C-alpha positions as CSV (number, residue, x, y, z in Angstrom):
1,M,-53.1,-17.0,-20.6
2,V,-53.0,-14.5,-17.8
3,T,-51.5,-17.0,-15.4
4,R,-48.7,-17.8,-17.9
5,R,-47.8,-14.2,-18.3
6,K,-47.9,-13.8,-14.5
7,L,-45.8,-16.9,-14.1
8,R,-43.3,-15.7,-16.6
9,T,-43.1,-12.3,-14.9
10,V,-42.5,-14.0,-11.5
11,L,-39.9,-16.4,-12.9
12,T,-38.1,-13.6,-14.7
13,T,-38.0,-11.5,-11.6
14,L,-36.8,-14.4,-9.5
15,G,-34.1,-15.2,-12.1
16,L,-32.8,-11.7,-12.0
17,Y,-32.7,-11.8,-8.2
18,V,-30.9,-15.1,-8.2
19,G,-28.5,-13.9,-10.9
20,C,-27.7,-10.7,-8.9
21,A,-27.2,-12.7,-5.7
22,L,-24.8,-15.0,-7.5
23,V,-22.8,-12.1,-8.9
24,I,-22.7,-10.4,-5.5
25,S,-21.6,-13.6,-3.7
26,Y,-18.9,-14.2,-6.4
27,F,-17.4,-10.8,-5.7
28,A,-17.8,-11.2,-1.9
29,V,-15.9,-14.5,-2.0
30,N,-13.1,-13.1,-4.1
31,A,-12.9,-10.0,-1.8
32,Y,-12.1,-12.4,1.0
33,T,-10.0,-15.1,-0.6
34,G,-8.7,-13.5,-3.8
35,N,-5.1,-12.5,-4.6
36,H,-5.7,-9.1,-3.2
37,G,-8.4,-10.0,-0.7
38,L,-8.6,-9.8,3.1
39,R,-6.8,-13.1,3.7
40,A,-3.9,-12.0,1.4
41,Q,-3.7,-8.7,3.3
42,Q,-3.5,-10.6,6.6
43,D,-0.7,-12.8,5.2
44,L,1.2,-9.7,4.0
45,D,0.8,-8.0,7.4
46,H,2.2,-11.1,9.1
47,Q,5.1,-11.3,6.7
48,Y,5.8,-7.6,7.2
49,A,5.9,-8.0,10.9
50,S,8.3,-11.0,10.8
51,L,10.6,-9.3,8.3
52,S,10.6,-6.1,10.4
53,A,11.7,-8.1,13.4
54,E,14.4,-9.8,11.4
55,L,15.6,-6.4,10.1
56,A,15.8,-5.0,13.6
57,D,17.9,-8.0,14.7
58,L,20.2,-7.7,11.6
59,K,20.7,-4.0,12.3
60,Q,21.7,-4.7,15.9
61,Q,24.1,-7.3,14.7
62,R,25.6,-5.0,12.1
63,S,26.1,-2.2,14.7
64,E,27.9,-4.8,16.9
65,W,30.2,-5.8,14.0
66,Q,30.8,-2.2,13.0
67,H,31.9,-1.5,16.6
68,R,34.3,-4.5,16.6
69,V,35.8,-3.4,13.2
70,K,36.2,0.1,14.5
71,L,38.2,-1.3,17.4
72,L,40.5,-3.1,15.0
73,K,41.2,-0.1,12.8
74,S,44.8,1.3,12.8
75,E,43.7,4.7,14.1
76,S,42.2,3.3,17.2
77,I,43.5,-0.2,18.0
78,D,42.2,-1.6,21.2
79,P,45.0,-3.6,22.7
80,D,42.7,-6.1,24.3
81,M,40.8,-6.7,21.0
82,L,44.1,-7.0,19.2
83,D,45.5,-9.5,21.7
84,E,42.2,-11.5,21.6
85,R,42.2,-11.8,17.8
86,A,45.9,-12.6,17.6
87,R,45.6,-15.4,20.1
88,A,42.6,-16.8,18.4
89,M,44.1,-16.8,15.0
90,L,47.6,-18.0,16.0
91,D,46.4,-20.4,18.7
92,Y,48.9,-18.8,21.1
93,L,48.9,-19.3,24.8
94,D,51.1,-17.9,27.5
95,P,52.7,-20.6,29.6
96,H,51.5,-18.9,32.8
97,E,47.8,-18.8,31.7
98,L,45.1,-21.1,32.9
99,T,43.5,-22.9,30.1
100,L,40.0,-24.4,30.2
101,M,39.0,-27.0,27.6
102,L,35.3,-26.8,26.9
103,K,33.5,-29.5,25.0
104,R,31.5,-28.0,22.1
105,P,28.1,-29.5,21.3
């Protein structure tokens, strides 16, 4: 009788330890692989870095286009820019100009 009570006490204690270990391991695995875990944070950091680089590139392109539009405004028309755009849109060439035909890929 004493051995059964001792065995029950040991098994109960062991069961509690195993149960606690399972609960702790469940939370540890979810802390790493869950929706808000460490791996998700790394993915978000990588996505943030790539989007930041794309944003910097787009800002640089936008500033270039703003500069070109500013040159075409009526208050400050750049004659070279006006001539370039008019020739490109109208396919106009001066008879005394040298024309190079480039093959586009």
